[in-house]
C-alpha positions as CSV (number, residue, x, y, z in Angstrom):
1,M,90.5,84.3,129.7
2,F,88.9,87.3,127.9
3,E,85.8,87.5,125.9
4,V,87.0,88.6,122.8
5,D,89.3,85.7,121.7
6,P,89.1,82.5,123.5
7,N,92.8,81.7,122.6
8,S,94.5,85.1,123.6
9,L,95.4,85.9,127.3
10,A,95.6,89.4,126.1
11,N,93.2,92.2,127.6
12,L,91.8,92.7,124.1
13,D,88.5,94.3,125.7
14,Q,90.5,97.0,127.2
15,I,93.7,97.8,125.2
16,A,94.2,97.7,121.5
17,T,97.4,98.0,119.8
18,E,97.8,100.4,116.6
19,H,101.3,99.8,115.7
20,V,104.4,97.8,116.4
21,H,108.0,98.6,115.6
22,L,110.6,95.8,115.7
23,D,114.3,96.5,116.1
24,L,115.9,92.9,116.3
25,D,119.2,91.3,115.8
26,V,119.5,88.0,114.2
27,D,121.6,85.5,116.6
28,F,121.9,82.1,114.7
29,A,124.4,80.7,117.0
30,G,122.0,81.1,119.9
31,K,119.0,80.2,117.8
32,K,117.0,83.4,118.6
33,L,116.3,87.0,117.8
34,V,117.3,89.8,120.4
35,G,115.9,93.2,120.6
36,T,112.9,95.7,121.4
37,A,109.5,95.8,120.3
38,R,107.7,99.3,120.7
39,F,103.9,99.4,120.7
40,R,101.5,102.2,120.1
41,L,98.5,101.3,122.1
42,V,95.3,103.0,122.6
43,A,92.9,102.4,125.7
44,V,89.4,100.8,124.8
45,T,88.2,101.4,128.2
46,S,89.9,102.8,131.2
47,T,92.6,100.4,132.5
48,Q,95.7,100.3,134.3
49,E,97.2,97.3,133.0
50,V,98.4,96.1,129.6
51,V,98.1,92.6,129.2
52,L,100.1,90.7,126.1
53,D,100.4,87.3,124.9
54,T,104.3,85.6,125.1
55,A,105.2,82.1,124.6
56,H,109.2,81.3,125.4
57,L,110.3,84.7,125.5
58,N,112.7,86.1,127.8
59,I,111.4,89.5,128.8
60,K,114.2,92.0,130.0
61,A,112.6,95.0,130.6
62,A,109.5,97.3,129.9
63,R,109.1,101.3,129.7
64,L,106.7,103.8,128.9
65,V,107.8,106.3,126.5
66,Q,106.4,109.8,127.4
67,S,105.7,112.3,125.1
68,D,108.9,113.8,125.4
69,G,110.7,110.5,124.3
70,S,112.0,109.8,127.8
71,P,111.6,106.5,129.3
72,T,109.8,105.4,132.8
73,A,110.4,101.6,133.8
74,L,107.2,99.5,134.1
75,E,106.6,96.7,136.5
76,V,105.9,93.3,134.8
77,D,104.5,90.0,136.0
78,T,105.0,86.7,134.1
79,S,103.2,84.3,136.7
80,T,100.1,83.5,134.6
81,V,100.7,80.7,132.3
82,H,98.5,78.6,130.7
83,D,99.2,75.0,129.4
84,I,98.2,75.8,125.7
85,Y,98.3,79.9,125.5
86,G,101.5,80.3,126.9
87,T,102.4,83.2,129.3
88,A,100.5,86.5,130.0
89,L,102.9,89.6,130.0
90,R,101.2,91.7,132.6
91,I,102.6,95.4,132.5
92,Q,101.5,97.6,135.5
93,L,100.8,101.1,134.4
94,S,101.8,103.8,136.8
95,A,98.5,105.7,136.3
96,L,95.1,104.8,135.0
97,V,94.3,105.5,131.3
98,A,91.2,106.5,130.1
99,T,89.3,105.7,127.3
100,G,91.0,106.8,124.1
101,D,94.0,107.4,125.8
102,K,97.1,106.6,123.8
103,L,100.8,105.4,125.0
104,E,103.7,103.9,123.8
105,I,105.5,101.2,125.4
106,E,108.8,99.7,124.7
107,I,109.7,96.1,125.7
108,D,113.2,94.6,125.5
109,Y,113.1,90.8,125.1
110,E,114.8,87.7,123.0
111,T,113.2,84.8,121.8
112,S,114.5,81.3,122.5
113,P,115.2,78.2,120.7
114,N,111.9,76.9,121.8
115,S,109.9,79.2,119.9
116,S,107.3,77.5,117.9
117,A,107.3,80.0,115.4
118,I,110.9,80.3,114.3
119,Q,112.8,77.6,112.6
120,F,116.5,77.9,112.4
121,L,118.1,75.7,109.6
122,T,121.8,74.9,109.6
123,P,124.2,75.4,106.4
124,E,123.7,71.4,105.8
125,Q,119.6,71.9,105.9
126,T,119.9,74.3,103.1
127,L,120.3,74.0,99.3
128,G,123.4,75.8,99.0
129,K,125.0,74.3,102.0
130,S,127.0,77.2,103.2
131,H,124.9,79.4,105.3
132,P,122.3,79.3,107.9
133,Y,118.5,80.3,107.2
134,L,115.7,81.2,109.6
135,F,111.8,81.7,108.6
136,T,108.7,82.1,110.7
137,Q,105.2,80.7,110.7
138,C,103.1,82.7,113.2
139,E,99.6,81.3,112.0
140,E,97.7,80.6,114.1
141,I,98.8,81.6,117.6
142,H,102.8,81.5,117.6
143,A,103.2,85.0,117.0
144,R,103.3,85.3,120.6
145,S,106.6,83.2,120.5
146,L,108.3,85.9,118.2
147,L,107.3,88.6,119.7
148,P,105.2,90.0,122.7
149,C,101.6,91.1,121.3
150,Q,98.0,91.0,121.4
151,D,98.3,87.5,119.6
152,S,94.5,87.5,118.2
153,P,93.2,88.2,114.8
154,S,90.7,90.5,116.4
155,V,93.5,93.3,116.4
156,K,94.7,94.6,113.1
157,I,98.0,96.5,113.4
158,S,100.5,98.1,111.2
159,Y,104.1,97.3,111.7
160,S,107.7,98.4,110.9
161,A,110.9,96.9,111.5
162,S,114.5,96.8,111.3
163,I,116.1,93.5,111.1
164,R,120.1,93.2,111.7
165,A,121.4,90.2,109.9
166,P,124.9,88.8,109.5
167,K,126.4,89.3,105.8
168,P,125.7,88.1,103.0
169,L,122.5,87.0,104.0
170,T,119.0,88.9,102.8
171,A,116.1,89.7,105.4
172,L,112.7,89.7,103.9
173,M,109.4,90.7,105.7
174,S,105.5,90.4,105.0
175,A,106.0,94.3,104.5
176,L,107.8,96.3,101.8
177,A,111.3,97.0,102.0
178,T,112.3,100.6,102.7
179,G,116.0,100.3,102.5
180,S,119.3,98.5,103.7
181,R,122.3,99.8,105.4
182,D,125.9,98.1,106.1
183,D,126.7,97.9,109.8
184,G,129.9,96.2,110.2
185,D,129.8,92.5,109.5
186,S,125.9,93.0,109.5
187,T,123.2,94.5,107.2
188,V,120.2,96.3,108.7
189,F,117.0,95.8,106.6
190,S,114.3,98.0,107.0
191,F,110.5,97.4,106.5
192,E,107.0,99.2,106.6
193,Q,103.5,97.4,106.5
194,Q,101.1,100.3,106.5
195,T,98.0,98.2,105.8
196,T,96.8,96.9,109.0
197,I,97.3,93.0,109.5
198,P,96.5,90.5,112.5
199,S,99.6,89.3,114.5
200,Y,99.6,86.1,112.7
201,L,100.6,87.7,109.2
202,I,104.0,89.1,110.5
203,A,106.8,87.1,108.9
204,L,110.6,87.2,108.7
205,V,112.6,85.2,106.5
206,V,116.6,85.4,106.6
207,G,119.2,83.6,104.3
208,N,120.9,83.7,101.3
209,L,118.3,84.6,98.8
210,A,118.3,85.5,95.1
211,S,115.0,87.1,93.3
212,A,114.0,87.0,89.9
213,T,111.4,89.8,88.3
214,I,108.4,88.4,87.0
215,S,106.5,91.7,86.5
216,D,106.5,95.4,87.7
217,R,104.8,94.3,91.0
218,C,105.9,90.5,91.3
219,A,109.0,88.9,91.9
220,V,110.0,85.1,93.1
221,W,112.7,84.8,95.7
222,S,114.4,81.4,96.7
223,E,118.0,80.5,97.4
224,P,120.2,81.1,94.4
225,E,120.7,77.2,93.4
226,N,116.9,77.0,93.0
227,I,116.0,80.7,91.6
228,D,115.9,79.6,87.7
229,A,113.3,76.7,88.4
230,C,111.2,78.8,90.6
231,A,111.1,81.6,88.1
232,W,110.0,79.2,85.4
233,E,107.4,77.6,87.8
234,F,105.7,80.8,88.9
235,A,106.0,82.7,85.6
236,E,102.3,83.2,85.5
237,M,102.4,85.0,88.9
238,E,101.0,88.1,87.3
239,T,98.0,86.5,85.0
240,I,96.9,85.0,88.3
241,L,96.8,88.1,90.0
242,Q,95.2,90.1,87.4
243,T,92.7,87.4,87.2
244,A,92.2,87.7,90.9
245,E,91.5,91.4,90.5
246,D,88.9,90.6,88.3
247,V,87.2,88.2,90.3
248,V,87.4,90.3,93.4
249,S,88.5,93.8,93.3
250,P,91.9,95.8,92.8
251,Y,94.8,94.4,94.6
252,L,95.8,97.0,97.3
253,W,99.2,95.8,98.6
254,G,101.6,97.0,96.5
255,R,103.9,93.9,95.8
256,Y,103.0,90.6,95.7
257,D,106.2,88.7,95.8
258,L,106.5,84.7,96.2
259,L,109.2,83.2,98.3
260,V,110.0,79.4,97.6
261,L,111.2,78.3,101.3
262,P,113.3,75.2,102.3
263,P,111.5,71.9,102.1
264,S,110.8,71.9,106.0
265,F,108.1,74.5,105.6
266,P,105.0,72.9,107.0
267,F,102.3,74.4,104.7
268,G,101.6,74.3,100.9
269,G,101.8,78.2,101.3
270,M,101.3,81.1,103.8
271,E,99.5,84.1,102.5
272,N,101.8,86.6,104.2
273,P,101.2,90.2,103.0
274,C,103.4,91.4,100.0
275,L,105.6,88.0,100.5
276,T,103.8,84.5,100.1
277,F,105.6,81.8,101.6
278,V,105.5,78.4,99.4
279,T,106.7,75.1,99.8
280,P,108.9,73.7,97.2
281,T,106.9,70.8,96.9
282,L,105.0,73.0,94.2
283,L,107.9,72.9,91.9
284,A,106.6,70.0,89.7
285,G,108.3,71.2,86.4
286,D,105.1,71.5,84.6
287,R,103.3,74.4,86.5
288,S,100.6,72.1,87.3
289,L,100.5,73.0,91.0
290,T,100.0,76.7,90.9
291,D,96.3,76.4,92.1
292,V,98.2,77.0,95.7
293,I,99.4,80.5,94.2
294,A,95.7,81.0,93.4
295,H,94.7,80.4,96.8
296,E,97.4,82.6,98.3
297,I,96.7,85.3,96.1
298,A,92.9,85.0,96.8
299,H,93.6,85.6,100.8
300,S,94.9,89.2,99.8
301,W,91.0,89.9,100.0
302,S,89.7,87.0,102.1
303,G,91.8,86.9,105.4
304,N,94.2,89.7,104.9
305,L,91.9,92.5,104.1
306,V,88.6,91.0,105.7
307,T,89.9,88.9,108.6
308,A,87.8,86.7,110.9
309,K,87.6,88.0,114.5
310,N,89.1,85.0,116.2
311,W,90.0,81.5,115.2
312,E,86.4,79.9,115.7
313,H,85.4,82.1,112.6
314,F,88.3,80.8,110.7
315,W,86.2,79.8,107.8
316,L,85.7,83.2,106.8
317,N,89.5,83.4,105.8
318,E,89.7,79.7,104.5
319,G,86.3,79.1,103.1
320,W,85.9,82.4,101.2
321,T,89.8,82.0,99.9
322,T,89.0,78.4,98.6
323,F,85.9,79.8,97.0
324,F,87.7,82.5,95.3
325,E,90.6,80.3,94.2
326,R,88.2,78.0,92.4
327,K,86.7,81.1,90.7
328,I,90.1,82.1,89.5
329,V,91.1,78.6,88.5
330,G,87.7,78.5,86.6
331,R,88.8,81.8,84.4
332,L,92.2,80.4,83.9
333,N,91.8,76.8,83.2
334,G,88.2,76.6,82.5
335,E,84.9,75.5,84.5
336,D,85.9,71.7,84.2
337,A,89.2,72.8,86.3
338,R,86.8,74.4,88.8
339,Q,84.5,71.4,89.2
340,L,87.2,69.0,89.7
341,S,88.7,71.3,92.6
342,C,85.3,71.5,94.2
343,V,85.0,67.5,93.8
344,I,88.6,66.9,95.3
345,G,87.6,69.3,98.0
346,E,84.4,67.4,99.0
347,A,86.4,64.3,99.4
348,D,89.0,66.1,101.3
349,L,86.2,67.3,103.8
350,V,84.6,63.9,103.7
351,E,88.2,62.4,104.8
352,S,88.6,65.1,107.5
353,I,85.2,64.4,109.2
354,Q,85.8,60.7,109.1
355,F,89.3,61.5,110.8
356,Y,87.9,63.7,113.6
357,G,84.5,61.6,113.6
358,K,81.2,63.0,112.4
359,D,80.0,64.0,115.9
360,S,83.2,66.0,116.7
361,P,82.6,69.5,117.7
362,L,85.8,70.2,115.5
363,T,84.0,69.6,112.5
364,A,81.4,72.3,112.8
365,L,82.1,75.4,110.4
366,V,82.2,77.7,113.7
367,P,83.5,75.4,116.5
368,K,84.1,76.2,120.1
369,L,87.6,76.6,120.8
370,D,87.7,77.6,124.4
371,N,90.8,75.9,126.1
372,V,91.5,74.1,122.6
373,D,94.7,74.8,120.6
374,P,93.8,76.2,117.3
375,D,96.4,73.9,115.6
376,D,94.3,70.9,117.0
377,A,91.3,72.3,115.0
378,Y,93.4,72.5,111.9
379,S,91.7,70.5,109.0
380,T,90.3,71.2,105.6
381,V,86.8,71.7,107.2
382,P,87.0,75.3,107.3
383,Y,88.1,75.5,103.9
384,D,86.0,72.8,102.0
385,K,82.9,73.1,104.5
386,G,83.2,77.0,104.1
387,A,83.4,76.8,100.2
388,H,80.8,74.4,100.2
389,L,78.2,76.9,101.6
390,L,79.3,79.5,99.4
391,Y,79.1,77.4,96.3
392,Y,75.5,76.4,97.6
393,L,74.3,80.0,98.3
394,E,75.5,81.0,94.8
395,Q,73.6,78.4,92.9
396,A,70.7,78.7,95.0
397,L,70.6,82.6,94.7
398,G,70.7,82.5,91.0
399,G,74.2,82.1,89.9
400,P,77.8,84.1,89.5
401,A,75.6,86.8,87.8
402,V,73.7,87.5,91.2
403,F,76.3,86.3,93.7
404,E,79.6,87.9,92.3
405,P,78.2,91.2,92.9
406,Y,77.6,90.4,96.4
407,M,80.8,89.0,97.4
408,R,82.5,92.3,96.2
409,S,80.2,94.1,98.3
410,Y,81.2,91.8,101.1
411,I,84.9,92.8,100.6
412,K,84.2,96.3,100.3
413,A,82.0,96.4,103.4
414,F,84.6,94.8,105.9
415,Q,88.2,95.5,104.5
416,G,90.5,96.6,107.2
417,Q,88.0,94.8,109.7
418,S,87.9,91.6,111.7
419,I,84.6,90.1,111.9
420,S,82.5,87.1,112.9
421,T,80.5,84.8,111.1
422,Y,77.2,86.7,112.5
423,D,78.8,89.7,110.8
424,W,79.0,87.9,107.6
425,K,75.5,86.7,107.8
426,N,74.2,89.9,108.8
427,H,75.4,91.5,105.6
428,L,74.6,88.8,103.5
429,L,70.8,89.4,104.9
430,S,71.2,93.3,104.7
431,Y,72.6,93.1,101.0
432,F,69.8,91.0,99.5
433,A,67.4,93.0,101.4
434,D,68.4,96.0,99.5
435,N,69.2,94.5,96.2
436,D,67.1,91.2,95.7
437,P,64.4,91.3,98.4
438,A,62.9,88.3,96.8
439,K,65.9,86.1,97.8
440,L,65.3,86.7,101.3
441,E,62.7,83.8,101.8
442,L,65.3,81.3,100.7
443,L,68.0,82.7,103.0
444,D,65.3,82.8,106.0
445,S,64.4,79.1,105.1
446,M,68.0,78.0,105.5
447,E,68.5,75.9,108.6
448,W,71.6,78.0,109.7
449,D,72.3,76.2,112.9
450,K,73.1,73.0,110.9
451,W,74.9,74.9,108.3
452,L,77.3,76.7,111.1
453,T,77.4,75.2,114.3
454,A,76.3,71.4,113.7
455,P,78.9,68.7,113.3
456,G,79.6,66.6,110.3
457,M,78.7,67.2,106.5
458,P,77.0,70.0,105.5
459,P,72.9,69.8,105.6
460,V,72.9,69.8,101.9
461,S,74.6,68.5,99.2
462,N,76.0,70.2,96.1
463,Q,75.7,68.9,92.9
464,Y,78.9,69.2,90.8
465,D,79.3,68.7,87.1
466,G,80.4,64.9,86.8
467,R,81.7,65.0,83.3
468,P,85.2,66.1,83.9
469,Q,85.8,63.1,86.3
470,E,84.0,60.6,83.9
471,A,87.3,59.3,82.3
472,C,89.5,58.9,85.3
473,L,86.6,57.5,87.3
474,A,86.2,55.2,84.4
475,L,89.9,54.0,84.2
476,A,89.9,53.4,88.3
477,D,87.0,51.0,87.7
478,R,88.3,49.3,84.6
479,W,91.5,48.6,87.1
480,L,89.1,47.4,89.9
481,K,87.1,45.0,87.2
482,A,90.4,43.7,85.8
483,I,91.4,42.6,89.4
484,D,88.9,39.5,88.5
485,D,91.2,37.8,86.0
486,S,94.4,39.8,86.6
487,S,93.9,41.2,83.1
488,Y,96.2,44.1,83.4
489,D,97.8,43.8,80.2
490,Q,95.0,46.2,78.9
491,F,96.5,49.0,80.5
492,S,99.2,51.4,79.0
493,P,101.2,55.0,80.1
494,A,98.8,56.5,77.5
495,D,95.5,56.0,79.7
496,I,96.6,58.9,81.9
497,E,98.7,61.2,79.4
498,G,95.7,63.3,78.8
499,F,94.9,63.7,82.8
500,S,95.5,66.9,84.6
501,T,96.9,66.7,88.3
502,M,93.4,66.5,89.7
503,Q,92.3,64.0,87.5
504,R,94.9,61.7,88.3
505,V,94.7,62.4,91.9
506,I,90.9,61.4,91.6
507,F,91.7,58.2,89.7
508,L,94.1,57.1,92.8
509,S,91.3,58.2,95.1
510,R,88.7,56.0,93.5
511,L,91.1,53.1,93.7
512,A,92.0,54.3,97.4
513,D,88.4,54.1,98.2
514,N,88.3,50.2,97.4
515,A,91.4,49.7,99.5
516,P,92.8,47.3,100.4
517,L,93.8,46.1,96.9
518,Q,95.9,43.0,96.2
519,A,99.6,43.3,95.9
520,D,99.6,42.0,92.0
521,T,97.1,44.9,91.4
522,L,99.0,47.5,93.1
523,R,102.3,46.1,91.3
524,A,100.5,46.6,87.7
525,V,99.3,50.0,88.6
526,D,103.0,51.1,89.5
527,R,104.7,49.2,86.4
528,T,102.2,51.1,84.1
529,Y,102.2,54.6,85.2
530,Q,105.6,54.4,87.3
531,L,103.9,56.2,90.2
532,T,106.7,55.8,92.7
533,G,109.2,58.2,91.7
534,Y,106.6,60.6,90.3
535,R,107.8,63.9,90.5
536,N,104.6,65.8,91.1
537,C,103.9,65.7,94.8
538,E,100.1,65.4,94.6
539,V,100.0,62.3,92.6
540,R,103.1,60.6,94.3
541,F,101.4,61.1,97.6
542,G,98.1,59.7,96.2
543,W,100.0,56.7,95.2
544,L,101.9,56.3,98.5
545,A,98.7,56.6,100.3
546,L,96.7,54.2,98.2
547,A,99.6,51.6,98.7
548,L,100.0,52.1,102.3
549,K,95.9,51.6,103.0
550,S,96.5,48.2,100.9
551,N,99.7,47.6,103.6
552,Y,101.6,47.3,100.4
553,M,105.3,47.8,101.7
554,A,107.1,47.5,98.7
555,V,106.7,51.2,98.3
556,V,108.1,52.0,102.1
557,D,111.4,53.3,100.8
558,A,109.7,55.6,98.6
559,V,107.3,56.8,101.7
560,I,110.8,57.2,103.7
561,E,112.1,59.5,101.2
562,M,109.1,61.6,100.8
563,L,109.0,61.9,105.0
564,S,112.7,62.9,104.7
565,T,112.8,65.6,102.1
566,Q,109.6,67.4,102.7
567,G,107.6,68.7,105.7
568,R,104.5,69.7,104.2
569,M,101.7,68.5,106.6
570,K,99.4,67.8,104.0
571,F,101.5,64.9,103.1
572,T,103.7,64.4,106.2
573,R,101.3,63.6,108.9
574,P,98.7,61.3,106.7
575,L,101.9,59.3,105.5
576,Y,103.2,58.9,109.2
577,R,99.5,57.8,110.3
578,L,99.1,55.4,107.6
579,L,102.5,53.7,108.0
580,H,101.7,53.6,111.5
581,A,98.5,51.8,111.0
582,C,100.3,49.2,108.6
583,P,101.2,45.9,110.9
584,D,104.5,46.1,109.4
585,G,104.9,49.9,109.8
586,R,104.3,51.0,113.4
587,E,107.7,50.8,114.7
588,L,109.2,52.2,111.1
589,A,107.2,55.3,111.5
590,V,107.9,56.0,115.1
591,K,111.6,55.3,114.4
592,T,111.7,57.4,111.4
593,F,109.8,60.4,113.0
594,L,112.3,60.4,116.0
595,R,115.4,60.6,113.2
596,L,113.7,63.4,111.4
597,R,111.9,65.3,114.0
598,D,114.5,68.1,114.3
599,F,114.2,68.3,110.3
600,Y,110.3,69.3,110.5
601,H,109.2,72.8,111.5
602,P,108.0,72.9,115.1
603,I,104.4,73.0,114.2
604,C,104.6,69.8,112.0
605,A,106.6,67.8,114.8
606,R,104.4,68.8,117.3
607,M,101.2,67.5,115.5
608,V,102.9,64.4,114.4
609,E,103.9,63.5,117.7
610,K,100.4,63.9,118.6
611,D,99.5,61.5,115.5
612,L,101.7,58.7,116.7
613,E,100.9,59.3,120.5
614,L,104.1,59.6,121.4
């Protein structure tokens, strides 16, 4: 294990990757990608070895490409295997390279059906039912199962690619398309990403895809059967992007396209540069769930331009992005919407810390991840605990007028780099030393160890504006009071007609905080607001979670339907856990998962297996 990144087997302190070119054929029948990766490397210090991360790859050959283009075969060793981090690909160089020397290496390889980064879908798993489909998901340490690489966010690379896909399918990547050409029964698609990115942002999708133009720099992609609904739902992409630019700085990636994936995609969104991946669970039919788009757009600065050095500092990606997202939402929808998002985030943080345990080291903002799978540490903690810290700093230091110039300075100072929390903190102190020295006393007085490395909730609570949630909390409290005499006739659908999605979620969360509720109460809630078949997934999930916490098995068919039609971990993992915890649901939870396991993305399936202790 090397020092730079505890979750990588690569010799990051000796070799750095500058550029990768991928030349890959898509083999749907074999569920694999086959081809070559060509690396441009530079020696950080003198060495005679290149060590790359791999997982479930078949390495066929490696060769050094001489300056005249001629190849020299290289010896490879794949005997170093780690239970969590995969297989170290050790490539022995024929001669010592000195600090600063550059070299090019080509590796012939193929992926395997066991690749955790790639999900191959049969035609039956798509909307059109006629063509196969594949997509990748490399965050956090799954790029090593897509290509041999230095699979660490400490290394930022440019990349290019040629992807050969069977006709009539289209390939897209987290890069700008540079052309395509016919090749018999296949099409070869070319891509170029000139802005350096970490390996986890390399992304590929191949399927029957259509696009709809939103603006000169924005388009929506999906299967043709869904394109009109997707284009309508995300018609405000350009407005959100412009608002993000006003909050932070000009957008530097050229295009911002959005791909709506099949329902097995395990996340709400993934910030792949130039091509954000999103879940179809955002298709609420009323544009009420586009906060996720604000979040993924915000990643264009925090995470993609300024990147956490390793997964212990993940909050620099997600905490900053959540903070930016809420600022964007506030400018688009008003400060009340921002405050409601903060309140929901705080509740999510409490729930995550309860799940792990308040003393769990994984609830620290900067956890120790040596010999830990970063997927096991994935939770809302880096998102909401990080955003909590930034919100606290903004309020304590003088509000947005003081803090927003600092945050823009932060992005400008570190764009194109991978940094640690301590780089961030030093810049924070340096910025205010130069621009507002009076603020240093407050910063120096902060208990930084409690904020950064202590487990549990943050050491200081934030005071959010409670007014936007008064109506939904009051409604929930009326329901709780009505339990005494079953006076449910006082309620009507009009109660929640004026509520936003966030207010409806807060209403249900308040009821869930008082679970278990009686069956007659839950029947009345559902009868009044028709929640079991609610289209908006955030609201439907909130209702089903409340019902399961109350062991209200009348919703079990709706729970199974939600588990069967989407694989977003935000919904899927808690629903399985809650169903499993019901006295009559344990066996059903296991049986349902075993039936649906192949439907889920490998990352989601592995995490549910752990949740159900299978």
